[in-house]
Each structure stands twice: as C-alpha cells, then as structure tokens.
C-alpha positions in Angstrom: 136.6 -51.4 94.8 133.8 -53.1 96.7 132.8 -49.9 98.4 132.6 -48.2 95.0 130.3 -50.9 93.7 128.0 -50.8 96.7 127.8 -47.0 96.7 127.0 -47.0 93.0 124.4 -49.7 93.4 122.7 -47.7 96.2 122.7 -44.6 94.1 121.2 -46.4 91.2 118.5 -48.0 93.4 117.5 -44.7 94.9 117.3 -43.1 91.4 115.3 -46.0 90.0 112.8 -46.1 92.9 112.4 -42.3 92.7 111.8 -42.3 89.0 109.3 -45.1 89.2 107.5 -43.2 92.0 107.3 -39.9 90.1 106.2 -41.7 86.9 103.5 -43.4 89.0 104.7 -46.8 88.0 104.0 -49.9 90.1 106.1 -51.1 93.0 108.9 -48.4 93.2 110.4 -49.9 96.4 110.7 -53.3 94.8 112.2 -51.8 91.7 114.7 -50.0 93.8 115.7 -53.2 95.6 115.9 -55.2 92.4 118.0 -52.4 90.8 120.4 -52.6 93.7 120.9 -56.3 93.2 121.0 -56.3 89.4 123.4 -53.3 89.2 126.2 -55.5 90.6 126.0 -57.6 87.4 128.5 -56.4 84.8 127.4 -55.0 81.4 123.6 -55.5 81.8 123.3 -54.2 85.3 120.4 -51.9 86.2 118.9 -52.1 82.7 117.7 -55.6 83.5 115.1 -54.0 85.7 114.0 -50.8 84.0 114.2 -52.0 80.3 111.4 -54.6 80.6 109.2 -51.9 82.1 109.8 -49.8 79.0 108.7 -52.7 76.8 105.6 -53.2 79.1 104.7 -49.5 78.9 105.0 -49.6 75.1 102.7 -52.7 75.0 100.2 -50.9 77.2 100.4 -47.9 74.8 101.7 -45.5 77.4 104.3 -44.2 74.9 105.1 -41.0 76.8 106.0 -42.8 80.0 107.9 -45.5 78.0 110.0 -42.9 76.3 110.6 -40.9 79.5 111.6 -44.1 81.3 113.9 -45.1 78.4 115.6 -41.7 78.5 115.9 -41.5 82.3 116.9 -45.1 82.5 119.7 -44.7 80.0 121.0 -41.3 81.1 120.3 -41.3 84.8 119.9 -44.8 86.3 122.5 -46.5 84.1 124.5 -43.4 83.6 125.4 -43.2 87.3 127.6 -46.2 86.8 129.7 -44.3 84.3 130.4 -41.3 86.5 130.1 -42.3 90.2 132.0 -45.6 90.1 135.2 -44.2 88.4 135.1 -41.2 90.8 135.0 -43.4 93.9 137.2 -46.3 92.7 139.6 -44.1 90.7 140.6 -42.0 93.8 141.5 -45.1 95.8 143.5 -47.1 93.2 145.1 -44.0 91.6 143.9 -44.7 88.1 142.6 -42.0 85.7 
C-alpha cells in the first residue's frame, strides 16, 4: 500500500511539474516537490498545490491559462490518483 502511494505521488509530481513548465508558470520544480508531499494527504491531496495557482491566474486575468490548469489539474494531476493507485494497490491486496 505504501509503495502504491509513493508511486502515485511521484507520478502526480512529475505531471504537475511538467504542466507548470509547459504553461510557463513559475517554479515548476518546486510545484512538483510540493505536489509530491501534498498528494499523500487524503481527499485534498495534489489540489492543495495547483488550485491556488488557478485562483492566482484568474486574479492576474490570465483566464486561458487558469482554465487550462483547472482542466489539467482536475483530469490529469488529480485524476492519476483515481487510476494508478487502484491499479498498483489492487493487484497486491486482491481487491477489485
């Protein structure tokens, strides 16, 4: 179970850093590291990192980047948790 959590956190961190890099947002390496740590917190997880950036981008009137980050954050960064973790943990504990 711990291995599944760590692998999922690493995948989310890599995705978050890559998305921030390609959107030309500040400090993608820091965002990746922060995502790794925050993704281990149940329920809120990785959204604790990327969601404030969405609000920041809206306040800075960069609506396209904000909407893109909102979509990618929801579907890709936080979505990894819904697919990768059950695939890794489910095979070891024999749960569907």
